[in-house]
C-alpha positions in Angstrom: 0.0 0.1 0.1 2.6 2.3 0.9 4.2 1.9 -2.6 1.0 2.4 -4.6 0.7 5.7 -2.5 4.2 6.9 -3.3 3.7 6.2 -7.0 0.2 8.1 -7.0 1.9 10.9 -5.3 4.7 11.3 -7.9 2.3 10.9 -10.8 0.3 13.7 -9.4 2.8 16.2 -9.7 2.6 17.0 -13.4 -1.2 17.1 -13.2 -1.1 19.5 -10.2 1.2 21.7 -12.4 -1.0 21.6 -15.4 -4.1 22.5 -13.1 -2.2 25.5 -11.9 -1.7 26.7 -15.5 -5.5 26.6 -15.8 -5.6 29.4 -13.5 -3.7 31.8 -15.7 -6.8 32.6 -17.5 -9.1 32.5 -14.5 -8.1 33.9 -11.2 -4.8 33.6 -9.3 -4.4 30.8 -7.0 -4.6 31.8 -3.2 -2.0 30.8 -0.9 -3.5 28.0 1.4 -3.2 27.8 5.2 -0.4 25.6 6.7 -1.7 22.4 7.3 -2.5 21.1 10.6 -0.2 18.6 12.1 -0.8 15.1 10.6 0.1 11.4 11.8 3.3 10.4 10.7 3.7 9.4 7.0 7.1 7.7 6.0 6.4 7.7 2.3 6.8 11.4 2.4 10.5 11.2 2.5 10.2 10.1 -1.1 7.2 11.9 -2.6 8.5 15.4 -1.4 11.3 14.9 -3.9 8.7 15.3 -6.7 8.0 18.9 -5.5 11.5 19.9 -6.9 10.1 19.7 -10.4 6.6 21.3 -9.9 8.2 24.7 -10.8 9.9 23.5 -13.9 6.6 22.2 -15.0 5.1 25.4 -14.7 7.9 27.4 -16.2 8.0 25.0 -19.4 4.1 24.5 -19.8 3.3 28.3 -19.6 2.2 29.5 -22.9 5.3 30.9 -24.8 7.6 30.2 -22.3 9.4 26.9 -23.8 10.0 28.7 -27.1 11.3 31.7 -25.0 13.7 29.6 -23.3 15.2 28.0 -26.6 15.2 31.1 -28.5 16.7 33.3 -25.9 19.0 30.9 -24.8 20.4 30.4 -28.4 20.6 34.0 -29.4 21.8 35.1 -26.0 24.6 32.7 -25.9 25.8 33.6 -29.6 25.8 37.4 -28.4 27.7 36.7 -25.4 30.2 34.6 -27.0 31.0 37.3 -29.8 30.9 40.5 -27.6 34.4 40.3 -25.8 36.2 40.3 -29.2 34.3 43.4 -30.5 36.7 45.8 -29.2 39.6 44.1 -31.3 38.0 45.2 -34.3 37.8 48.6 -33.5 40.8 51.0 -35.0 40.7 53.1 -31.8 41.7 50.0 -29.8 45.1 50.0 -31.5 45.6 53.8 -31.9 45.2 55.7 -29.0 46.9 58.9 -27.1 47.7 56.6 -24.3 49.8 54.1 -26.4 48.9 50.7 -25.7 46.3 51.1 -23.2 43.4 50.5 -25.5 45.0 47.2 -26.3 45.6 46.2 -22.9 42.2 47.2 -21.8 40.8 44.8 -24.8 43.0 42.2 -23.8 41.6 42.2 -20.3 38.1 42.1 -21.5 38.8 39.0 -23.4 40.5 37.3 -20.6 37.8 38.3 -18.1 35.2 37.0 -20.5 37.0 33.7 -20.8 37.6 33.3 -17.1 34.0 35.0 -15.8 31.8 33.3 -13.5 30.6 31.6 -16.0 32.7 32.1 -18.8 31.4 34.8 -21.1 28.4 35.0 -18.6 26.7 31.9 -20.2 23.8 30.4 -18.5 20.2 29.6 -18.6 17.9 32.6 -19.7 16.5 34.6 -17.1 12.7 34.3 -16.5 10.9 36.6 -19.0 8.8 38.3 -16.1 11.8 40.0 -15.0 13.2 41.5 -18.1 12.4 45.2 -18.7 11.6 46.9 -22.0 15.1 47.6 -22.8 14.0 48.3 -26.7 11.1 50.7 -25.8 8.6 48.9 -28.1 6.1 48.4 -25.3 6.4 44.6 -25.5 7.6 42.6 -22.5 8.3 39.1 -21.7 7.8 36.2 -24.1 6.6 38.7 -26.7 10.2 40.1 -27.1 13.2 38.1 -26.8 15.2 41.1 -27.9 14.9 42.5 -24.4 16.8 39.5 -22.9 19.4 39.9 -25.5 20.1 43.5 -24.1 19.5 43.0 -20.5 23.2 43.3 -19.8 24.1 45.6 -22.7 26.1 48.6 -21.1 28.0 50.0 -23.7 25.1 51.4 -25.7 23.2 54.2 -24.4 20.1 53.1 -26.3 19.6 50.2 -23.9 20.6 52.1 -20.7 17.1 52.8 -19.4 13.8 51.1 -19.6 10.3 50.7 -18.1 9.3 47.2 -16.2 6.1 45.9 -15.0 5.8 45.0 -11.3 5.5 41.3 -10.5 2.9 39.5 -8.7 4.3 36.3 -7.7 1.4 33.7 -7.4 1.3 30.5 -5.1 0.9 28.3 -8.3 4.2 29.5 -9.6 2.7 31.8 -12.3 3.9 35.5 -12.4 1.1 38.1 -12.9 1.6 42.1 -12.9 0.2 44.8 -10.7 -2.3 47.1 -12.7 -3.0 50.7 -12.4 -5.8 50.0 -10.0 -3.4 47.9 -7.7 -4.9 44.4 -8.7 -2.9 41.9 -10.5 -3.6 40.3 -13.9 -1.7 38.2 -16.3 0.9 39.8 -18.5 -1.2 39.0 -21.8 -4.6 39.8 -20.4 -4.9 43.5 -21.9 -4.9 45.1 -18.7 -3.1 48.4 -18.1 -0.2 47.7 -15.8 1.8 50.1 -13.6 5.3 50.4 -14.4 8.5 51.6 -12.7 11.6 53.1 -14.4 15.0 51.0 -14.4 18.5 52.7 -15.2 21.8 51.0 -15.9 25.1 52.4 -14.5 28.7 51.3 -13.5 30.6 52.1 -10.4 34.4 51.3 -9.6 35.2 49.1 -6.7 38.2 49.5 -4.3 40.2 47.1 -6.3 39.8 49.3 -9.4 37.5 47.1 -11.4 34.1 48.2 -12.9 30.9 46.9 -11.5 27.7 46.6 -13.3 24.3 48.0 -11.3 20.8 48.8 -12.0 18.5 50.8 -10.1 14.7 50.2 -9.9 12.3 52.9 -9.0 8.8 52.5 -7.8 5.9 53.1 -9.9 5.3 57.1 -10.1 8.9 57.6 -9.3 10.5 59.9 -12.0 14.4 59.6 -11.6 15.0 62.4 -14.0 12.7 64.9 -12.2 12.7 63.8 -8.4 10.2 65.1 -6.0 11.1 65.9 -2.3 10.2 62.3 -1.1 12.8 60.0 0.4 12.5 56.5 -0.4 14.0 53.5 1.6 16.7 51.5 -0.2 17.5 48.0 -1.0 20.8 46.7 -2.3 21.1 43.2 -3.7 23.5 40.8 -5.0 23.2 37.6 -7.3 24.8 34.4 -6.7 27.6 32.9 -8.5 27.3 32.8 -12.3 24.0 34.7 -12.0 22.7 37.9 -13.7 21.3 40.5 -11.8 17.9 39.7 -13.7 18.3 36.2 -12.1 17.3 37.5 -8.8 14.6 40.1 -10.1 11.8 39.0 -8.2 13.7 40.7 -5.1 14.8 43.8 -6.8 11.4 44.4 -8.7 9.3 43.0 -5.4 10.8 45.9 -3.2 10.5 48.4 -6.0 6.8 47.4 -6.0 6.6 47.8 -2.3 8.0 51.5 -2.4 11.7 51.0 -2.1 14.5 52.2 -4.6 16.2 49.0 -5.4 19.7 48.6 -6.5 21.4 45.4 -7.7 25.1 44.9 -8.6 27.1 42.3 -10.1 30.2 41.4 -8.1 33.6 41.5 -9.7 33.9 38.7 -12.0 30.0 38.4 -12.3 28.1 38.7 -15.7 28.2 42.3 -16.9 31.0 43.4 -14.5 34.5 43.4 -15.2 37.1 41.1 -13.4 37.0 37.2 -13.5 36.6 34.2 -11.1 39.7 34.8 -9.1 38.5 38.4 -8.4 35.3 36.8 -6.7 37.7 34.8 -4.5 40.5 37.0 -3.8 42.4 38.4 -1.8 42.8 34.8 -0.5 42.8 34.5 3.5 42.2 38.3 3.7 38.6 38.6 4.8 37.6 36.7 8.0 34.4 34.5 7.7 34.3 34.7 4.1 35.4 32.0 1.6 34.7 34.4 -1.4 36.4 37.6 -0.2 35.6 39.4 -3.4 31.8 39.4 -2.9 32.4 40.6 0.7 34.3 43.6 -0.1 32.2 44.4 -2.8 29.2 44.5 -0.5 31.0 47.1 1.5 32.0 49.3 -1.8 28.5 49.2 -3.2 26.7 50.1 -0.1 29.3 53.0 0.4 28.7 54.0 -3.3 25.0 54.0 -2.8 25.2 56.1 0.2 27.3 58.4 -1.5 30.5 57.9 0.5 34.1 57.6 -0.9 35.6 54.5 -2.3 39.3 54.2 -1.5 41.7 51.8 -3.4 42.8 48.8 -1.4 45.0 47.8 -4.5 47.9 49.5 -5.8 46.8 51.0 -9.1 50.5 50.9 -10.5 52.1 48.0 -9.0 50.7 44.5 -9.8 53.5 42.7 -8.4 52.5 44.3 -5.1 49.0 43.3 -5.6 50.1 39.8 -6.1 52.1 39.6 -2.9 49.0 40.7 -1.0 47.1 37.8 -2.6 45.2 39.8 -5.0 44.5 38.7 -8.7 46.8 40.8 -10.9 45.2 42.6 -13.8 46.4 44.6 -16.9 44.1 47.5 -16.1 42.7 48.9 -12.9 40.5 52.1 -12.5 41.1 54.8 -10.0 38.1 54.4 -7.9 38.2 57.8 -6.6 35.2 60.3 -7.7 35.9 62.4 -10.7 38.0 64.5 -11.6 40.5 62.8 -9.3 39.2 59.2 -10.4 36.7 57.7 -12.8 33.9 56.8 -10.2 30.8 58.8 -10.8 28.9 59.6 -7.5 25.5 58.3 -7.0 23.2 60.5 -9.2 19.9 59.5 -7.1 21.1 60.4 -3.6 18.5 62.9 -3.1 15.8 60.5 -3.6 17.2 58.0 -0.8 16.3 57.6 2.9 19.9 56.7 3.8 18.7 56.2 7.5 16.9 52.9 6.0 19.3 50.8 3.8 18.5 47.2 3.5 20.7 44.3 2.1 19.8 41.2 0.4 21.5 38.4 -1.5 21.4 34.9 -3.0 24.2 32.3 -2.7 27.7 33.8 -2.6 25.7 37.2 -2.9 24.0 36.3 0.3 27.5 35.2 1.8 28.7 38.6 0.6 26.0 40.9 2.2 25.8 38.8 5.3 29.4 39.5 6.0 28.6 43.0 5.9 26.8 42.7 9.1 29.8 41.1 10.9 32.0 44.3 9.9 29.0 46.6 10.9 29.2 45.1 14.3 33.1 46.1 14.3 32.2 49.6 13.6 34.3 49.5 10.4 35.1 48.1 7.2 38.1 46.2 5.7 39.7 49.2 5.1 39.4 50.6 8.6 36.8 53.2 7.6 33.1 53.3 8.9 30.5 51.9 6.9 26.9 53.2 6.3 24.4 51.6 8.9 22.1 49.2 7.5 18.6 48.4 8.9 17.9 44.8 7.8 19.1 41.9 5.7 17.5 39.0 3.9 19.6 36.3 2.8 18.7 33.5 0.4 20.8 30.0 0.6 24.3 30.9 1.5 25.4 32.5 4.6 28.8 33.3 6.5 29.4 33.9 10.3 28.0 37.3 11.5 25.8 38.7 14.3 22.7 40.3 13.8 23.7 43.8 13.9 20.6 44.4 11.7 17.3 42.6 11.6 18.3 39.3 10.0 16.0 36.8 8.0 17.7 33.5 6.6 15.9 31.7 4.0 16.7 28.1 2.7 15.1 25.0 1.5 14.8 21.4 2.4 17.0 20.2 -0.4 19.1 23.2 -0.5 23.1 22.6 -0.7 23.6 20.7 2.5 25.7 22.5 5.0 26.2 20.0 7.9 26.6 22.5 10.5 27.1 26.1 11.1 30.5 25.9 9.6 29.3 24.3 6.3 31.2 20.9 6.2 34.6 21.9 8.0 35.3 22.0 11.7 35.2 25.7 13.2 37.7 28.0 11.2 37.9 31.9 10.5 38.0 31.5 6.6 36.0 28.7 5.1 32.7 28.5 6.9 30.1 29.0 4.5 26.8 27.3 5.3 23.6 26.3 3.7 20.4 24.1 3.8 18.1 23.5 6.7 20.7 21.8 9.0 23.6 24.4 8.6 21.3 27.4 8.4 19.3 26.2 11.5 22.7 25.9 13.5 23.9 29.2 12.6 20.6 31.0 13.5 21.0 29.2 16.9 24.5 30.3 17.2 23.7 33.7 16.3 20.7 33.9 18.8 22.9 33.0 21.5 25.3 35.7 21.0 24.4 38.8 23.2 25.6 40.9 20.4 22.7 39.9 18.2 20.0 42.4 19.7 18.0 42.7 16.5 15.1 40.7 15.2 15.8 37.3 13.5 13.9 34.9 11.5 14.9 31.3 10.0 12.7 30.3 7.1 12.8 26.9 5.4 10.7 26.1 2.1 9.2 22.6 1.6 10.6 20.4 -1.4 12.8 23.3 -2.5 16.5 23.6 -3.7 19.1 26.1 -4.2 17.2 27.0 -7.4 14.1 28.3 -5.5 15.5 31.7 -4.9 16.7 32.1 -8.7 14.7 33.2 -11.7 16.6 30.9 -14.0 13.6 29.4 -16.4 13.2 25.8 -15.8 15.6 25.3 -13.0 14.4 22.5 -10.7 12.4 24.4 -7.7 9.1 24.0 -5.9 6.4 26.0 -7.8 5.2 27.5 -4.5 8.7 28.8 -3.3 9.2 32.2 -5.3 5.7 33.5 -3.9 6.5 32.4 -0.4 10.3 33.8 -0.6 9.2 37.1 -1.8 6.3 37.2 0.7 8.5 36.8 3.8 11.2 39.0 2.3 8.9 41.8 1.4 7.3 41.5 4.9 10.7 41.8 6.7 11.7 44.7 4.9 8.3 46.4 5.4 8.3 45.8 8.8 12.2 46.3 9.8 13.4 48.3 6.8 11.9 51.6 6.5 10.7 54.6 8.5 7.1 53.9 8.2 7.0 50.2 9.5 3.8 48.3 8.2 2.3 46.6 11.2 0.4 44.1 8.9 3.8 43.0 7.4 5.1 42.8 11.1 2.3 40.4 11.7 2.4 38.5 8.7 6.0 37.2 10.0 4.1 35.1 12.6 1.8 33.6 10.4 2.6 30.2 8.4 1.4 29.7 4.8 1.4 26.7 2.4 4.9 26.0 1.1 6.9 26.1 4.3 8.8 23.1 5.4 6.9 20.3 7.1 10.1 18.5 8.3 11.7 21.9 9.7 10.5 24.5 12.0 10.2 28.1 10.7 11.2 30.3 13.7 11.0 33.9 14.6 12.7 35.8 17.3 11.4 39.4 17.3 13.7 40.2 20.2 16.7 38.7 18.8 18.8 37.3 21.7 16.5 38.8 24.3 13.6 36.9 23.7 12.1 33.6 22.5 12.4 32.1 19.2 8.4 31.5 18.3 7.4 28.4 16.1 5.9 29.7 13.0 5.3 26.1 12.0 6.0 22.9 13.9 7.2 19.8 11.9 5.3 16.5 11.2 7.5 14.9 8.6 10.9 13.9 7.8 12.9 15.1 5.1 15.6 13.1 3.3 18.5 15.6 4.0 17.8 15.0 7.8 19.7 11.5 7.5 22.8 13.8 8.3 21.0 14.0 11.9 19.7 10.7 12.4 18.0 11.4 15.6 16.1 14.1 14.2 15.2 12.0 11.1 13.9 8.8 13.1 11.9 11.2 15.6 10.1 13.0 12.5 9.7 9.7 10.5 7.8 8.1 13.5 6.2 11.0 15.7 4.2 14.0 15.3 5.0 16.7 16.2 8.5 16.5 14.9 11.9 17.5 16.5 11.6 21.5 17.4 13.0 23.7 19.9 11.1 26.9 19.3 8.6 28.2 21.6 4.9 27.5 20.5 2.9 30.7 19.7 
């Protein structure tokens, strides 16, 4: 009987995804309440695995998206392979007043492309819901592959600004958009949609490497004719080999909620200069950070957003010295001082920003970089010894390093995320290589940070059911639970709206205590509104076991055979 039930459970998943698609032409599926505790069900350990592919079914069966996946993938790959070599064909590359500087820059560009994360910036196409209208023809998403091809075009002013629609993430995995009357409707419904503005820009980090950035403005905000209002700020990083648009649901989601949202690609990431070594150097120089480039860039971009100076930590004229300091040598470095002394341009949107409410977020290695910021904020200074801008809150998805809650901190992971086996990942305690992830490692880190008396701010640990590392990435077709994007955005936006703005929204604060369908049934989601000085409240209580818990046999066996399962949070 158990075997029959397991097969039926797996077979039902494609059907469930197809039924979800039927809602595209009707009404959006509503998030269901979190299920009441049930008797033990050992078959769940196996049937839960099938949830990993429900999101893939929705992505590929949504009308037009499979063709988009193929078309954008082929054309985008061809463009990325050719782009780094364009400068080699230009006469001005070889004949400049500065002698060989043009050729050196072109050679550095080719080398960076070859050794990027990933090489040439190749990867799965971004979900079409998160691509702005870069060619200004009024078409969005699957209706215009050309927009995807120019999402990372930074050297053509025709693609420097655009409009974007404000995504509504539905619990069935579909994406609708906010209309001008505040409701949500499918993108092809003919409704009149609210739109925000997005601008591309570049800034120079403290290592003299140019980083690509985007800034997303809420609907009704004109960045060219600003009003007197100040808007709270979010700053986000993608994970390794991801484009900024691959985490677009968070950037556009915060803009929809009234934040001005910045994203940056770290050195070595798609659209930015640098290469894979720039993401992981200077080696052994940044405590609790196995990817020092991401951790250092987190400090640089936050300073740039806040209008503070960027000072060089690399010798702009001595690459041998940089190599001795365990930095990745380069043919070309840019002076990060603000013009006219250097080539950085000061943030042109400073007058719009509420700099008392800056909030950070990141995915994977981007989350590691941003979580490292909180460690330095607790010290009172950055890597270069200078003060850092104060941040109010942080939301991290799938990847964390050691830090304290020097701001309100929310950790998000999934049942099948990369399995960190403890708060140090897979190694014994050490000051360098200690990234962690997954429900076991992230829960251990949450407990460790909550025990630290310096963690005086609110803390929350969120675990998705049946999800993977791909649940917080907008890669089209990547395995993920269809429910997770809406779930992740829901709790991230509630966190920022509660702790990241001057006009805190009480409804958002209340929502953090409420469980919704899609949270893990094997691991408790917890919320400690007083941080170290108060209880960790159970948002959910587990009644199932998940496969990754075999690394903690005592928990696995208890959850497999009893209900409720293992938890150490305080029932609400």
